[in-house]
DRENDO-1510 file (C-alpha; in Angstrom, 1 decimal, always signed):
<recs>
REC; n; res; u; v; w
REC; 1; UNK; +5.2; +1.6; -39.6 .
REC; 2; UNK; +5.4; +5.0; -38.1 .
REC; 3; UNK; +2.8; +6.6; -35.8 .
REC; 4; UNK; +3.1; +10.4; -35.5 .
REC; 5; UNK; +2.0; +12.1; -32.3 .
REC; 6; UNK; +1.0; +15.7; -32.8 .
REC; 7; UNK; +1.9; +17.9; -29.8 .
REC; 8; UNK; +0.8; +21.3; -31.0 .
REC; 9; UNK; +3.1; +24.3; -31.1 .
REC; 10; UNK; +6.7; +24.0; -30.0 .
REC; 11; UNK; +6.3; +26.2; -27.0 .
REC; 12; UNK; +3.4; +24.1; -25.6 .
REC; 13; UNK; +4.8; +20.7; -26.4 .
REC; 14; UNK; +6.3; +20.0; -23.0 .
REC; 15; UNK; +3.0; +20.7; -21.3 .
REC; 16; UNK; +1.2; +18.4; -23.7 .
REC; 17; UNK; +3.7; +15.6; -23.1 .
REC; 18; UNK; +3.1; +15.9; -19.3 .
REC; 19; UNK; -0.6; +15.9; -19.8 .
REC; 20; UNK; -0.2; +12.7; -21.9 .
REC; 21; UNK; +1.6; +11.0; -19.0 .
REC; 22; UNK; -1.4; +11.6; -16.8 .
REC; 23; UNK; -3.7; +10.0; -19.5 .
REC; 24; UNK; -1.3; +7.0; -19.7 .
REC; 25; UNK; -1.5; +6.7; -15.9 .
REC; 26; UNK; -5.2; +6.4; -16.1 .
REC; 27; UNK; -4.9; +3.9; -18.9 .
REC; 28; UNK; -2.4; +1.9; -16.9 .
REC; 29; UNK; -4.8; +1.8; -13.9 .
REC; 30; UNK; -7.8; +1.0; -16.2 .
REC; 31; UNK; -6.0; -1.9; -17.9 .
REC; 32; UNK; -6.9; -4.2; -15.0 .
REC; 33; UNK; -10.1; -6.0; -15.9 .
REC; 34; UNK; -11.4; -8.4; -13.3 .
REC; 35; UNK; -12.3; -11.6; -15.2 .
REC; 36; UNK; -13.3; -13.4; -12.0 .
REC; 37; UNK; -16.5; -11.2; -12.0 .
REC; 38; UNK; -17.6; -12.9; -15.2 .
REC; 39; UNK; -19.9; -15.9; -15.1 .
REC; 40; UNK; -18.2; -19.2; -15.4 .
REC; 41; UNK; -17.4; -19.9; -19.0 .
REC; 42; UNK; -19.2; -22.8; -20.6 .
REC; 43; UNK; -17.1; -25.6; -22.1 .
REC; 44; UNK; -16.5; -25.2; -25.9 .
REC; 45; UNK; -19.1; -27.0; -28.0 .
REC; 46; UNK; -18.1; -28.7; -31.2 .
REC; 47; UNK; -20.4; -27.9; -34.0 .
REC; 48; UNK; -20.1; -28.6; -37.7 .
REC; 49; UNK; -20.9; -25.1; -39.0 .
REC; 50; UNK; -21.6; -21.7; -37.8 .
REC; 51; UNK; -20.8; -18.0; -38.2 .
REC; 52; UNK; -17.5; -16.4; -37.4 .
REC; 53; UNK; -19.1; -14.7; -34.4 .
REC; 54; UNK; -20.3; -18.0; -33.0 .
REC; 55; UNK; -16.9; -19.5; -33.5 .
REC; 56; UNK; -15.1; -16.8; -31.6 .
REC; 57; UNK; -17.7; -17.1; -28.8 .
REC; 58; UNK; -17.0; -20.8; -28.6 .
REC; 59; UNK; -13.3; -20.1; -28.4 .
REC; 60; UNK; -14.1; -17.7; -25.4 .
REC; 61; UNK; -11.4; -15.3; -26.4 .
REC; 62; UNK; -11.0; -11.9; -24.5 .
REC; 63; UNK; -12.9; -9.0; -26.0 .
REC; 64; UNK; -10.0; -6.6; -26.3 .
REC; 65; UNK; -8.6; -4.4; -29.1 .
REC; 66; UNK; -6.8; -7.4; -30.7 .
REC; 67; UNK; -10.0; -9.4; -30.9 .
REC; 68; UNK; -11.9; -6.5; -32.3 .
REC; 69; UNK; -9.3; -6.3; -35.0 .
REC; 70; UNK; -9.9; -9.9; -35.7 .
REC; 71; UNK; -13.6; -9.2; -36.1 .
REC; 72; UNK; -12.8; -6.4; -38.5 .
REC; 73; UNK; -10.6; -8.8; -40.5 .
REC; 74; UNK; -13.4; -11.3; -40.6 .
REC; 75; UNK; -16.2; -9.1; -41.9 .
REC; 76; UNK; -15.7; -10.3; -45.5 .
REC; 77; UNK; -15.8; -14.0; -44.5 .
REC; 78; UNK; -18.8; -16.1; -45.2 .
REC; 79; UNK; -21.3; -16.0; -42.3 .
REC; 80; UNK; -21.9; -19.7; -42.9 .
REC; 81; UNK; -18.3; -20.8; -42.7 .
REC; 82; UNK; -17.6; -24.2; -41.0 .
REC; 83; UNK; -16.0; -23.9; -37.6 .
REC; 84; UNK; -12.8; -25.7; -38.7 .
REC; 85; UNK; -12.3; -23.3; -41.5 .
REC; 86; UNK; -13.0; -20.3; -39.3 .
REC; 87; UNK; -10.5; -21.5; -36.7 .
REC; 88; UNK; -8.0; -21.9; -39.5 .
REC; 89; UNK; -8.5; -18.3; -40.5 .
REC; 90; UNK; -8.0; -17.2; -36.9 .
REC; 91; UNK; -4.8; -19.2; -36.7 .
REC; 92; UNK; -3.7; -17.6; -40.0 .
REC; 93; UNK; -4.4; -14.1; -38.5 .
REC; 94; UNK; -2.4; -14.9; -35.4 .
REC; 95; UNK; +0.4; -16.1; -37.6 .
REC; 96; UNK; +0.5; -12.6; -39.2 .
REC; 97; UNK; +1.4; -11.3; -35.7 .
REC; 98; UNK; +4.4; -13.7; -35.4 .
REC; 99; UNK; +6.9; -10.9; -36.0 .
REC; 100; UNK; +6.1; -8.9; -32.8 .
REC; 101; UNK; +5.6; -12.2; -30.9 .
REC; 102; UNK; +9.1; -13.4; -32.0 .
REC; 103; UNK; +10.5; -10.1; -31.1 .
REC; 104; UNK; +9.0; -10.3; -27.6 .
REC; 105; UNK; +10.2; -13.9; -27.1 .
REC; 106; UNK; +13.7; -12.8; -27.9 .
REC; 107; UNK; +13.5; -9.9; -25.5 .
REC; 108; UNK; +12.1; -12.1; -22.7 .
REC; 109; UNK; +14.7; -14.9; -23.2 .
REC; 110; UNK; +17.5; -12.3; -23.2 .
REC; 111; UNK; +16.2; -11.0; -19.9 .
REC; 112; UNK; +16.9; -7.4; -20.9 .
REC; 113; UNK; +15.4; -4.7; -23.0 .
REC; 114; UNK; +17.8; -2.2; -24.5 .
REC; 115; UNK; +16.3; +1.2; -25.1 .
REC; 116; UNK; +18.9; +3.4; -26.8 .
REC; 117; UNK; +19.1; +6.8; -25.3 .
REC; 118; UNK; +18.9; +8.3; -28.8 .
REC; 119; UNK; +15.2; +7.1; -28.8 .
REC; 120; UNK; +14.2; +8.7; -25.6 .
REC; 121; UNK; +13.6; +12.2; -26.9 .
REC; 122; UNK; +9.9; +13.1; -26.9 .
REC; 123; UNK; +10.2; +14.0; -30.6 .
REC; 124; UNK; +11.2; +10.4; -31.5 .
REC; 125; UNK; +7.9; +8.7; -32.6 .
REC; 126; UNK; +9.6; +5.4; -33.2 .
REC; 127; UNK; +10.0; +5.0; -29.5 .
REC; 128; UNK; +6.3; +5.3; -28.7 .
REC; 129; UNK; +5.5; +3.1; -31.7 .
REC; 130; UNK; +7.8; +0.3; -30.3 .
REC; 131; UNK; +6.1; +0.5; -26.9 .
REC; 132; UNK; +2.7; +0.3; -28.4 .
REC; 133; UNK; +3.8; -2.8; -30.4 .
REC; 134; UNK; +4.9; -4.5; -27.3 .
REC; 135; UNK; +1.6; -3.9; -25.6 .
REC; 136; UNK; -0.3; -5.1; -28.7 .
REC; 137; UNK; +1.9; -8.2; -28.9 .
REC; 138; UNK; +1.2; -9.0; -25.2 .
REC; 139; UNK; -2.5; -9.0; -26.1 .
REC; 140; UNK; -1.9; -11.5; -28.8 .
REC; 141; UNK; +0.0; -13.6; -26.3 .
REC; 142; UNK; -3.1; -13.5; -24.1 .
REC; 143; UNK; -5.2; -14.9; -26.9 .
REC; 144; UNK; -2.7; -17.7; -27.4 .
REC; 145; UNK; -2.5; -18.5; -23.7 .
REC; 146; UNK; -6.3; -18.7; -23.4 .
REC; 147; UNK; -6.5; -20.9; -26.4 .
REC; 148; UNK; -3.9; -23.2; -24.8 .
REC; 149; UNK; -5.9; -23.3; -21.6 .
REC; 150; UNK; -9.1; -24.2; -23.4 .
REC; 151; UNK; -7.3; -27.2; -25.0 .
REC; 152; UNK; -6.3; -28.3; -21.5 .
REC; 153; UNK; -2.6; -27.3; -21.9 .
REC; 154; UNK; -2.6; -25.4; -18.6 .
REC; 155; UNK; +1.2; -25.6; -18.1 .
REC; 156; UNK; +1.8; -24.0; -21.5 .
REC; 157; UNK; -0.7; -21.3; -20.7 .
REC; 158; UNK; +1.0; -20.5; -17.4 .
REC; 159; UNK; +4.3; -20.1; -19.2 .
REC; 160; UNK; +2.7; -17.8; -21.6 .
REC; 161; UNK; +1.2; -15.6; -18.9 .
REC; 162; UNK; +4.5; -15.6; -17.0 .
REC; 163; UNK; +6.2; -14.4; -20.1 .
REC; 164; UNK; +3.7; -11.5; -20.4 .
REC; 165; UNK; +4.4; -10.6; -16.8 .
REC; 166; UNK; +8.1; -10.8; -17.3 .
REC; 167; UNK; +7.8; -8.6; -20.4 .
REC; 168; UNK; +6.0; -6.0; -18.4 .
REC; 169; UNK; +8.7; -6.0; -15.7 .
REC; 170; UNK; +11.4; -5.6; -18.3 .
REC; 171; UNK; +9.7; -2.7; -19.9 .
REC; 172; UNK; +9.2; -1.1; -16.5 .
REC; 173; UNK; +12.8; -1.4; -15.6 .
REC; 174; UNK; +14.2; -0.5; -19.0 .
REC; 175; UNK; +15.7; +2.8; -17.8 .
REC; 176; UNK; +13.7; +5.0; -20.2 .
REC; 177; UNK; +11.6; +8.1; -19.5 .
REC; 178; UNK; +8.5; +7.9; -17.3 .
REC; 179; UNK; +6.2; +7.0; -20.2 .
REC; 180; UNK; +8.0; +3.7; -20.4 .
REC; 181; UNK; +6.8; +2.7; -17.0 .
REC; 182; UNK; +3.2; +3.3; -17.9 .
REC; 183; UNK; +3.4; +0.9; -20.8 .
REC; 184; UNK; +5.2; -1.7; -18.6 .
REC; 185; UNK; +2.7; -1.4; -15.9 .
REC; 186; UNK; -0.2; -1.9; -18.4 .
REC; 187; UNK; +1.4; -5.1; -19.6 .
REC; 188; UNK; +1.8; -6.4; -16.0 .
REC; 189; UNK; -1.8; -5.7; -15.4 .
REC; 190; UNK; -2.8; -7.7; -18.4 .
REC; 191; UNK; -0.7; -10.6; -17.0 .
REC; 192; UNK; -2.2; -10.4; -13.5 .
REC; 193; UNK; -5.7; -10.6; -15.0 .
REC; 194; UNK; -4.7; -13.6; -17.1 .
REC; 195; UNK; -3.1; -15.4; -14.2 .
REC; 196; UNK; -6.2; -15.0; -12.0 .
REC; 197; UNK; -8.5; -16.0; -14.9 .
REC; 198; UNK; -6.4; -19.2; -15.4 .
REC; 199; UNK; -6.4; -20.0; -11.7 .
REC; 200; UNK; -10.2; -19.8; -11.7 .
REC; 201; UNK; -10.6; -22.5; -14.4 .
REC; 202; UNK; -11.8; -25.8; -12.9 .
REC; 203; UNK; -9.4; -28.0; -14.8 .
REC; 204; UNK; -6.2; -26.4; -13.4 .
REC; 205; UNK; -4.3; -28.7; -11.1 .
REC; 206; UNK; -2.6; -27.9; -7.8 .
REC; 207; UNK; +0.8; -28.4; -9.4 .
REC; 208; UNK; +0.1; -25.8; -12.0 .
REC; 209; UNK; -1.1; -23.3; -9.3 .
REC; 210; UNK; +2.1; -24.0; -7.3 .
REC; 211; UNK; +4.2; -23.2; -10.4 .
REC; 212; UNK; +2.2; -20.0; -11.0 .
REC; 213; UNK; +2.8; -18.9; -7.4 .
REC; 214; UNK; +6.5; -19.7; -7.5 .
REC; 215; UNK; +7.0; -17.6; -10.7 .
REC; 216; UNK; +5.5; -14.4; -9.1 .
REC; 217; UNK; +8.3; -12.5; -7.2 .
REC; 218; UNK; +7.6; -11.0; -3.8 .
REC; 219; UNK; +7.6; -7.2; -4.3 .
REC; 220; UNK; +10.0; -5.1; -2.3 .
REC; 221; UNK; +9.0; -2.2; +0.0 .
REC; 222; UNK; +10.8; +0.3; -2.2 .
REC; 223; UNK; +11.1; +0.8; -5.9 .
REC; 224; UNK; +14.7; +1.6; -6.8 .
REC; 225; UNK; +14.0; +1.5; -10.5 .
REC; 226; UNK; +11.8; +4.5; -10.2 .
REC; 227; UNK; +14.8; +6.5; -9.0 .
REC; 228; UNK; +16.5; +5.8; -12.2 .
REC; 229; UNK; +13.4; +6.9; -14.1 .
REC; 230; UNK; +13.4; +10.2; -12.3 .
REC; 231; UNK; +17.1; +10.8; -13.3 .
REC; 232; UNK; +16.2; +10.0; -16.9 .
REC; 233; UNK; +13.3; +12.4; -16.8 .
REC; 234; UNK; +15.6; +15.1; -15.7 .
REC; 235; UNK; +18.2; +14.5; -18.3 .
REC; 236; UNK; +15.9; +13.7; -21.3 .
REC; 237; UNK; +13.0; +16.0; -20.7 .
REC; 238; UNK; +13.7; +18.7; -18.2 .
REC; 239; UNK; +17.1; +19.9; -19.4 .
REC; 240; UNK; +16.2; +19.9; -23.1 .
REC; 241; UNK; +13.0; +21.8; -22.5 .
REC; 242; UNK; +14.7; +24.5; -20.4 .
REC; 243; UNK; +17.4; +24.9; -23.0 .
REC; 244; UNK; +15.0; +25.0; -25.9 .
REC; 245; UNK; +12.9; +27.7; -24.3 .
REC; 246; UNK; +16.0; +29.7; -23.4 .
REC; 247; UNK; +17.2; +29.5; -27.0 .
REC; 248; UNK; +13.9; +30.6; -28.4 .
REC; 249; UNK; +13.7; +33.5; -26.0 .
REC; 250; UNK; +17.1; +34.8; -27.0 .
REC; 251; UNK; +16.5; +34.3; -30.8 .
REC; 252; UNK; +15.8; +37.3; -33.1 .
REC; 253; UNK; +12.3; +35.9; -33.7 .
REC; 254; UNK; +11.4; +35.5; -30.0 .
REC; 255; UNK; +7.9; +34.0; -30.2 .
REC; 256; UNK; +6.9; +34.9; -26.6 .
REC; 257; UNK; +4.9; +37.9; -25.4 .
REC; 258; UNK; +8.0; +39.3; -23.6 .
REC; 259; UNK; +11.6; +38.2; -23.2 .
REC; 260; UNK; +11.6; +35.0; -21.2 .
REC; 261; UNK; +15.3; +35.6; -20.5 .
REC; 262; UNK; +14.1; +38.0; -17.8 .
REC; 263; UNK; +12.0; +35.1; -16.3 .
REC; 264; UNK; +14.2; +32.1; -16.8 .
REC; 265; UNK; +17.4; +31.7; -14.8 .
REC; 266; UNK; +18.8; +28.5; -16.4 .
REC; 267; UNK; +21.4; +27.7; -13.8 .
REC; 268; UNK; +19.0; +28.2; -10.9 .
REC; 269; UNK; +16.3; +26.2; -12.7 .
REC; 270; UNK; +18.5; +23.2; -13.3 .
REC; 271; UNK; +20.0; +23.4; -9.8 .
REC; 272; UNK; +16.5; +23.4; -8.2 .
REC; 273; UNK; +15.5; +20.5; -10.5 .
REC; 274; UNK; +18.5; +18.5; -9.4 .
REC; 275; UNK; +17.7; +19.1; -5.7 .
REC; 276; UNK; +14.1; +18.1; -6.3 .
REC; 277; UNK; +14.9; +14.9; -8.2 .
REC; 278; UNK; +17.3; +13.9; -5.4 .
REC; 279; UNK; +14.3; +14.0; -3.1 .
REC; 280; UNK; +12.3; +11.9; -5.5 .
REC; 281; UNK; +15.0; +9.3; -5.5 .
REC; 282; UNK; +15.0; +9.2; -1.7 .
REC; 283; UNK; +11.2; +8.7; -1.6 .
REC; 284; UNK; +11.3; +5.8; -4.0 .
REC; 285; UNK; +13.2; +3.5; -1.7 .
REC; 286; UNK; +10.8; +4.0; +1.2 .
REC; 287; UNK; +7.2; +3.1; +1.9 .
REC; 288; UNK; +4.1; +5.1; +0.9 .
REC; 289; UNK; +5.0; +8.3; +2.8 .
REC; 290; UNK; +2.2; +10.3; +4.5 .
REC; 291; UNK; +4.3; +13.4; +4.1 .
REC; 292; UNK; +3.8; +13.3; +0.4 .
REC; 293; UNK; +0.0; +13.6; +0.7 .
REC; 294; UNK; +0.3; +17.3; +0.1 .
REC; 295; UNK; +3.2; +16.9; -2.3 .
REC; 296; UNK; +1.8; +19.5; -4.7 .
REC; 297; UNK; +2.0; +22.2; -2.0 .
REC; 298; UNK; +5.5; +21.0; -1.1 .
REC; 299; UNK; +6.6; +21.2; -4.7 .
REC; 300; UNK; +5.2; +24.8; -5.0 .
REC; 301; UNK; +7.0; +25.7; -1.7 .
REC; 302; UNK; +10.3; +24.4; -3.1 .
REC; 303; UNK; +10.2; +26.7; -6.1 .
REC; 304; UNK; +8.6; +29.7; -4.3 .
REC; 305; UNK; +5.0; +29.4; -5.5 .
REC; 306; UNK; +2.0; +29.7; -3.3 .
REC; 307; UNK; +0.3; +26.5; -1.9 .
REC; 308; UNK; -2.5; +25.4; -4.2 .
REC; 309; UNK; -1.2; +27.3; -7.3 .
REC; 310; UNK; -2.1; +25.5; -10.5 .
REC; 311; UNK; +1.2; +25.4; -12.4 .
REC; 312; UNK; -0.5; +24.3; -15.6 .
REC; 313; UNK; -2.6; +27.5; -15.4 .
REC; 314; UNK; +0.5; +29.6; -14.9 .
REC; 315; UNK; +2.3; +27.9; -17.8 .
REC; 316; UNK; -0.8; +28.4; -20.0 .
REC; 317; UNK; -0.8; +32.1; -19.2 .
REC; 318; UNK; +2.9; +32.3; -19.8 .
REC; 319; UNK; +2.8; +30.8; -23.3 .
REC; 320; UNK; -0.7; +31.3; -24.5 .
REC; 321; UNK; -0.4; +34.7; -26.3 .
REC; 322; UNK; +2.4; +34.8; -28.9 .
REC; 323; UNK; +1.2; +37.5; -31.2 .
REC; 324; UNK; +2.8; +40.9; -30.5 .
REC; 325; UNK; -0.3; +43.0; -31.1 .
REC; 326; UNK; -2.5; +41.4; -28.4 .
REC; 327; UNK; +0.5; +41.5; -26.0 .
REC; 328; UNK; +1.0; +45.2; -26.6 .
REC; 329; UNK; -2.7; +45.9; -26.2 .
REC; 330; UNK; -2.8; +44.1; -22.8 .
REC; 331; UNK; +0.3; +46.0; -21.7 .
REC; 332; UNK; -1.3; +49.4; -22.7 .
REC; 333; UNK; -4.5; +48.6; -20.8 .
REC; 334; UNK; -2.5; +47.6; -17.8 .
REC; 335; UNK; -0.5; +50.9; -17.8 .
REC; 336; UNK; -3.8; +52.8; -18.0 .
REC; 337; UNK; -5.2; +50.9; -15.0 .
REC; 338; UNK; -7.9; +49.3; -17.1 .
REC; 339; UNK; -7.0; +45.7; -16.4 .
REC; 340; UNK; -8.9; +45.4; -13.1 .
REC; 341; UNK; -12.0; +46.9; -14.7 .
REC; 342; UNK; -11.9; +44.3; -17.5 .
REC; 343; UNK; -12.5; +41.5; -14.9 .
REC; 344; UNK; -16.1; +42.9; -14.6 .
REC; 345; UNK; -16.6; +42.6; -18.4 .
REC; 346; UNK; -19.9; +41.1; -19.5 .
REC; 347; UNK; -17.9; +38.8; -21.7 .
REC; 348; UNK; -16.8; +35.9; -19.5 .
REC; 349; UNK; -14.0; +35.1; -21.9 .
REC; 350; UNK; -12.5; +38.6; -21.6 .
REC; 351; UNK; -13.0; +38.6; -17.9 .
REC; 352; UNK; -11.2; +35.2; -17.6 .
REC; 353; UNK; -8.3; +36.2; -19.8 .
REC; 354; UNK; -7.9; +39.4; -17.8 .
REC; 355; UNK; -7.8; +37.5; -14.5 .
REC; 356; UNK; -5.1; +35.2; -15.9 .
REC; 357; UNK; -3.0; +38.1; -16.9 .
REC; 358; UNK; -3.3; +39.8; -13.5 .
REC; 359; UNK; -2.6; +36.4; -11.9 .
REC; 360; UNK; +0.6; +36.1; -14.0 .
REC; 361; UNK; +1.8; +39.6; -13.4 .
REC; 362; UNK; +1.5; +39.2; -9.7 .
REC; 363; UNK; +3.9; +36.4; -9.7 .
REC; 364; UNK; +6.2; +37.7; -12.5 .
REC; 365; UNK; +7.0; +40.7; -10.3 .
REC; 366; UNK; +7.9; +38.6; -7.3 .
REC; 367; UNK; +9.5; +35.6; -9.1 .
REC; 368; UNK; +12.2; +36.6; -11.6 .
REC; 369; UNK; +12.6; +32.9; -12.4 .
REC; 370; UNK; +8.9; +32.3; -12.8 .
REC; 371; UNK; +9.1; +30.2; -16.0 .
REC; 372; UNK; +11.9; +28.0; -14.6 .
REC; 373; UNK; +9.9; +27.5; -11.4 .
REC; 374; UNK; +6.8; +26.5; -13.3 .
REC; 375; UNK; +8.7; +24.1; -15.5 .
REC; 376; UNK; +10.1; +22.3; -12.4 .
REC; 377; UNK; +6.7; +22.4; -10.7 .
REC; 378; UNK; +5.1; +20.7; -13.8 .
REC; 379; UNK; +7.6; +17.8; -13.5 .
REC; 380; UNK; +7.1; +17.8; -9.7 .
REC; 381; UNK; +3.4; +17.0; -10.2 .
REC; 382; UNK; +4.5; +13.6; -11.5 .
REC; 383; UNK; +6.0; +12.5; -8.2 .
REC; 384; UNK; +2.9; +11.8; -6.1 .
REC; 385; UNK; +1.3; +10.0; -9.1 .
REC; 386; UNK; +4.4; +8.0; -9.7 .
REC; 387; UNK; +4.7; +7.0; -6.1 .
REC; 388; UNK; +1.1; +6.0; -5.9 .
REC; 389; UNK; +1.3; +3.9; -9.1 .
REC; 390; UNK; +4.5; +2.2; -7.9 .
REC; 391; UNK; +2.8; +1.2; -4.7 .
REC; 392; UNK; -0.3; +0.1; -6.5 .
REC; 393; UNK; +1.7; -2.0; -9.0 .
REC; 394; UNK; +3.5; -3.9; -6.3 .
REC; 395; UNK; +0.3; -4.3; -4.2 .
REC; 396; UNK; -1.3; -5.9; -7.3 .
REC; 397; UNK; +1.4; -8.5; -7.3 .
REC; 398; UNK; +0.7; -9.3; -3.6 .
REC; 399; UNK; -3.0; -9.4; -4.4 .
REC; 400; UNK; -2.4; -11.9; -7.2 .
REC; 401; UNK; -0.1; -14.0; -5.0 .
REC; 402; UNK; -2.7; -14.1; -2.3 .
REC; 403; UNK; -5.4; -15.0; -4.8 .
REC; 404; UNK; -3.4; -17.9; -6.1 .
REC; 405; UNK; -2.7; -19.2; -2.6 .
REC; 406; UNK; -6.4; -19.0; -1.6 .
REC; 407; UNK; -7.4; -20.9; -4.7 .
REC; 408; UNK; -4.8; -23.5; -4.1 .
REC; 409; UNK; -5.9; -24.0; -0.5 .
REC; 410; UNK; -9.5; -24.3; -1.8 .
REC; 411; UNK; -8.4; -26.9; -4.4 .
REC; 412; UNK; -6.6; -29.0; -1.7 .
REC; 413; UNK; -9.1; -28.8; +1.2 .
REC; 414; UNK; -12.4; -28.1; -0.5 .
REC; 415; UNK; -13.1; -24.9; +1.5 .
REC; 416; UNK; -11.8; -21.3; +1.5 .
REC; 417; UNK; -9.5; -20.5; +4.5 .
REC; 418; UNK; -10.9; -18.4; +7.3 .
REC; 419; UNK; -8.0; -15.9; +7.1 .
REC; 420; UNK; -4.7; -15.2; +5.3 .
REC; 421; UNK; -2.8; -16.0; +8.5 .
REC; 422; UNK; -3.9; -19.7; +8.5 .
REC; 423; UNK; -0.9; -22.1; +8.3 .
REC; 424; UNK; -2.2; -23.5; +5.0 .
REC; 425; UNK; -1.8; -20.0; +3.4 .
REC; 426; UNK; +1.4; -18.9; +5.2 .
REC; 427; UNK; +3.1; -22.1; +4.2 .
REC; 428; UNK; +2.6; -21.1; +0.6 .
REC; 429; UNK; +3.4; -17.4; +1.0 .
REC; 430; UNK; +5.8; -17.4; +3.8 .
REC; 431; UNK; +3.9; -14.6; +5.6 .
REC; 432; UNK; +0.6; -12.8; +5.0 .
REC; 433; UNK; +1.0; -10.6; +2.0 .
REC; 434; UNK; +1.4; -6.9; +2.7 .
REC; 435; UNK; -0.8; -4.1; +1.5 .
REC; 436; UNK; +1.9; -1.5; +0.7 .
REC; 437; UNK; -0.6; +1.3; +1.0 .
REC; 438; UNK; -1.1; +0.7; +4.7 .
REC; 439; UNK; +1.9; -1.5; +5.5 .
REC; 440; UNK; -0.5; -4.0; +7.0 .
REC; 441; UNK; -1.7; -7.4; +5.7 .
REC; 442; UNK; -4.1; -7.5; +2.8 .
REC; 443; UNK; -7.8; -7.7; +3.7 .
REC; 444; UNK; -9.7; -10.9; +3.0 .
REC; 445; UNK; -13.3; -11.9; +3.8 .
REC; 446; UNK; -14.5; -15.5; +3.2 .
REC; 447; UNK; -18.1; -14.4; +3.7 .
REC; 448; UNK; -17.9; -11.7; +1.1 .
REC; 449; UNK; -15.8; -13.8; -1.2 .
REC; 450; UNK; -13.2; -11.2; -1.9 .
REC; 451; UNK; -9.7; -9.9; -1.3 .
REC; 452; UNK; -8.8; -6.3; -1.2 .
REC; 453; UNK; -6.3; -3.5; -0.6 .
REC; 454; UNK; -7.4; -0.3; +1.2 .
REC; 455; UNK; -5.9; +1.8; -1.7 .
REC; 456; UNK; -4.4; +5.2; -1.4 .
REC; 457; UNK; -6.9; +6.6; +1.1 .
REC; 458; UNK; -5.5; +4.1; +3.6 .
REC; 459; UNK; -9.0; +3.7; +5.1 .
REC; 460; UNK; -10.4; +0.2; +5.5 .
REC; 461; UNK; -13.9; +0.6; +4.0 .
REC; 462; UNK; -14.6; -3.1; +3.9 .
REC; 463; UNK; -13.9; -3.2; +0.2 .
REC; 464; UNK; -16.8; -0.9; -0.5 .
REC; 465; UNK; -14.9; +2.3; -1.3 .
REC; 466; UNK; -14.0; +3.3; -4.9 .
REC; 467; UNK; -10.4; +3.7; -3.6 .
REC; 468; UNK; -10.2; +0.1; -2.5 .
REC; 469; UNK; -8.6; -2.4; -4.9 .
REC; 470; UNK; -11.0; -5.4; -4.8 .
REC; 471; UNK; -10.4; -8.9; -6.3 .
REC; 472; UNK; -13.4; -11.2; -6.3 .
REC; 473; UNK; -12.9; -14.9; -5.6 .
REC; 474; UNK; -14.2; -17.4; -8.2 .
REC; 475; UNK; -16.9; -19.9; -7.7 .
REC; 476; UNK; -15.1; -23.3; -8.0 .
REC; 477; UNK; -16.5; -26.8; -8.2 .
REC; 478; UNK; -15.8; -29.1; -5.2 .
REC; 479; UNK; -12.6; -31.0; -5.6 .
</recs>
């Protein structure tokens, strides 16, 4: 199966790819669904007959894309099908997903994911297809794990969720381009949600919770794998994009409005990119650095642009007009001094296009390597987002570890601990888990029934801010 990703014209492809990364980041953050907020699930009721919808509700499976696909597959089934037959159909459907499940099991047991460098190019659609299949397969593993838990096989469910988490870690550290990390983080988020859901089930024993806690690694302060990702991004995306644009600009059929060779100093561009990526590598091994709050302005300063400049707007202005006639018309109007007057046009579209051209010309005269600078600045815009996502990913691990420890103490003692520094908690965790955004212990309130991180604003809002990462504690029966 091949999934083709349309990226528009060749000259705008790199910008679209970068925009896609931002969308994937949002998806990675949005993949975290807090199941603890849901009402306690009722025990499955055995009935002799019922519809497919009732059967799936009894199985209490997660309502995600995979389950919706199952509903679509089941539309042609009898609405009065016996429960046993409906469950057999569900098992048959899951069996049809055995190939990706077997592939993932092999990858997890091998403890390594090999991503050939030949697949990393942004034109290789098989690479994205493979990543999507891994995410879809992890969703199927969630269904299998929840089914095991509902049958009381909690230890097997734990191993299934642990495999999902390990798969996410392997994808994240697979030394591919930055898009690889987004998929890996999404899979890890699915695993975190599943582990917390499993811990909130009343039938889970203390021994199972201890195993869950042992299997979650303590995250480090830095993220050295992100440094490797930056190097790959430079080699696989940055250099090919610069060389491709340079080749187009020097070709007999130059598609740009004017010769980009006058605006693209290839050697200077790549040298600046190498300097910048070295700085990225240094930042990945440290904590969440306050100096990178204004990293966008720092990036612009490094390449000679003004603070606050929108590099995507500059790139759009550079590459938007490819037809020679409009380009000549704008040049003629500029020579006649008409361009400033056009900003007063009654047509908002004409006025906006004129302002973009004046904006571009102002920088083109002072920055001979404008295109190279903008290309670098586009990639630079990834750094602050990548650092934030890296810190958030590792903080989620600490939140899940703290959640498991709190639930385990509740199982043993019958009450929630007063703080994360109580001996009963620290005996399990070694020390209070750290909020990597503030480099202080995670926040916990027994009265509010929640655990939280301050998030990237580093302000403790009591868990009430949208920036806070909040985990609700479950309502458990007394032991």
